[in-house]
N, C-alpha and C positions, 0 to 999 in steps of 0.2 A: 783691482790694484789696491794695495795697502797704502794709506796716506803716509807721506814721508816727513811730515813735521808741521807743527803749528806755525802761524805767521810770526810769532815772537818766541823763539826758542828760549828755554830756561838759561842756556849758556850760549848767548849769541856769538861769543868769540869762536865757537866751534863751527859756525856756518862757513861752508866752503872748504873745510879741512878734508883730508883724504885719509881713509883708514883701511887697514887690512885686518880681517878677523879670520883666524884659522879655526877649523871645525865649526864654521859658521852656518852650515846648512840646516842644523836642527838644534833643539834643546837650548842650553844656555847661550851658545854661540849665535844661534838664530835670534834670540831675544836681544843680545848685545848689538847685533847688526841693525835690528829694527830700532833700538833706542838711539843709536848713533844717527841713523837716517832721519829720525824725528828731529834731531838737532841740525838738520841740513848738512850733515857730513856725507860725502860721497864714499860709499863702502864697497870694498872688494871682498867677496866671500870666497875663502879658500877652503876646500874640503877634498878628502880622498874620493868622495862620491861626487863627481862633476855634475851629473844630472840633477842630484838633489841641490847642489849649490846653484845651478842655473834656475831651478824652480824658485828657490828662495830669493834670488836676485830679481827675478821677474815679478814676484809678489811685492817686493819692497819698492820697486820703481826708483825714482829719484836718481837715476844714473848709476844704480848699483850694477856691479859686474860680478862674474863668477870665474873661478879658475880652479883647475885640478892641482892638488898638492899632496904629496906624501911627506909629512914633516919628519919622517925618519931618514930621509935621503937629502943630503946637501944639494945635489944637483937639482932636485925637484923644487926645493924651497927657493934656491937662487933663481931658477928660471921663472918660477911663479911670481916672485916679488919683482924681478926685473920687468916682467910683462906688465904688472900693475903700474910700475913707475913710468913705463912708456905710455900706457893708456891714460894715466892721470897727470902725467908730468911730474911725478914724484909721489911721495906719501908722507904723512905727518904722524900717524898713530899706528901702532901695532897692538892688537889684542891677540896674544898667543893662548888660544883657548882649546885647541885640539887635545883630546884626552881619551883614554880608554880605561876600563877596569875589568878585572876578573875576580873571582872570589873562591877562596879555598882555605882550609886549615893550614897554618904556617908549616907544620911538619909534613904536609902532603904537597906543598908547592913544587911545581916542576921548573926546571931551568927555562923552559920555553915561556911559561907564564911570567916569570921574573923578567926575562929579557924583553918580552912584548910590552909590559907596563913601562919599563924604563926607556925603551926605544921611543915610544910615543910621548909619554908624559914628561920625561926628563930630557932626552936627546932632542926631542921635537922643540921644546922650549929653548934649549941651548942654540940649536941651529937657527931657528926663526929670530930669536933675539939678536944673535951675533950678526946675522945678515942685515937685519933692519937697523941695528945700531951703527954699522958701518955706513949705511946710507944716511942716517941722521947726523953722524959726525961730518960727513961731506956736505950736507945741506945746512948744517948749523943749528938744528933743533929737532925735537921729536919726543914722543912719549910712548912708553911701553907699559902694558898691563898684562900680567900673566894670570891665568886661572890656576890657582892651587886648590886647596880643599880644607874643610874642617879636619880631614885626616892628615893634613900637613902640620897640625897643631897638637893633635893627640892621636896616638896610635890606635887604629881601629881593628878589633878582632875580625878575623877572616879576610882582612884587607891589609895584611902586614906588608906585602910587596907594593901595593898601591900607596899605602902610607909612606913607605920609604921613598918612593918615586916623587911624591908630592912634598915631603920634607926637603928633598933635594932642590925642588923648584924654589922653595923659600930661601934656602941658602944661596942659590945662584942669584935670585932677585936682589937680596941684600948686598952681595958682593959687587954685582954689576952696577947697582945704583951708586955705590960709593966710587967706583971707577969713572962712571959717566957724569957724575954730578958737576965736576968742574967744566964740563962741556955744555952744561945746561940741558942735559937729557935726563928725564925722570923715569924711574923704573919702579913699579909697584906690583902687588899681587892682590887678588881677592881670594877669600877662603869661604866658599859656599858650604852650607850644611846639607840638610836632607831636602834636595831639590827634586820636585816632581817632573821628571823627564823620562824618556824611553830608557836611558841608562839606569835610572832608579828602578824602573819596572823590572828590568832584568835582574838587578841586584836583589830586589825584594824576593823574587822567585828563587834565586840562588841561596839567599840567607835562610829562607823558610825551609828549603830542602836540607841544608846543612845542619840546621838546628832542630829539625823535626817538628816545626810548628806551621800554622797557617799563614799565608802571605798577609792576610788582614791583621794578624797579630803583630807582624813585623812593622807594618805601617802605624798601628796604634802605639807601638813603642817609640817609633821615631817622633810622633807628635807629643807623646808624654815627656820626651827628653827636651822638647823645644819650649822654653818658657812663653814664647808668644803664641803657642797653642795651635799651630797649623803646619802643614808641609810648606816648604819654601817654593815660590814660583820663580821660574827663570828671570822674570822681569825684576824681581827683588835684587838679583845679582846685577842685571844689566844697568839699572839706574846708578848703582855704586860705581860701575866701570865708567859710565859717562862722567860722573863727578870727578873721578881720578884723571880723566883725560882733559878736564877743563882747567881754566885758570883759578878756579876756586880751590884746587888742590895744588897750587903752584909751589907750596913749601913742603910738600909731601913726597918723599922718595924712600925706597928701600923698605916699604911697609907691606905687611901681610894683613890686609884688612878683613876682619871677620864679618861675614854676612850670614849669620847662622840662626837668627831669631833668639839668640841668647844661650844656645847650647854650650858655647865655649866663649869665655870673655877675656882671656889673657892674650 
């Protein structure tokens, strides 16, 4: 079993909070769930792959639970979040992390690829944010963190559709934050860079094929673009998410926080 937290968490005010992390079974979501658990937050891991979510919850311990959710479907999100509220007696944090990518030259994109990226990356954030925000309004408080991307700040070649979907996440985050601020609910986003995950592994293979170069060269280029000189780890993102959930970020809302190792600084 993975340990669930130090005796004195860095953000002790988070101890006892309840969080939902979508796309939490693997990659960045898994690291976020673990980082929150280390702060003694009780975590509900939502994922389209329920077995993977259950494995992650079992590994985390600390009262973590798993539930199946398809963030593209309102009924699935509503049922999943309602189930967490019943199990936990409510929830205080939403990390809308579920996301997908495909890669292709813009002029060769299919309608299906465009729709798939927007259904998960944009509609999924809309649905999960709206449903959680209604709960937070009723309960009187809450915090939302959305996973955007470096590609939400600067358009990425071969990822035009993905970039568009993530730019939309930032626009939604900013607007929702301004609407919910009078109610004391904060909404922020993180923008990761070149993160070493299974998603990146797939993207490296796709990019190498599309550009006619070796996968190793793609990775070298990612590192060369990163001033801090290495690929990003999921934990680099997770620690910033925890900060945004904490009282230390109490006067931050509507932000798209770069966690890129310096790739993009605006």
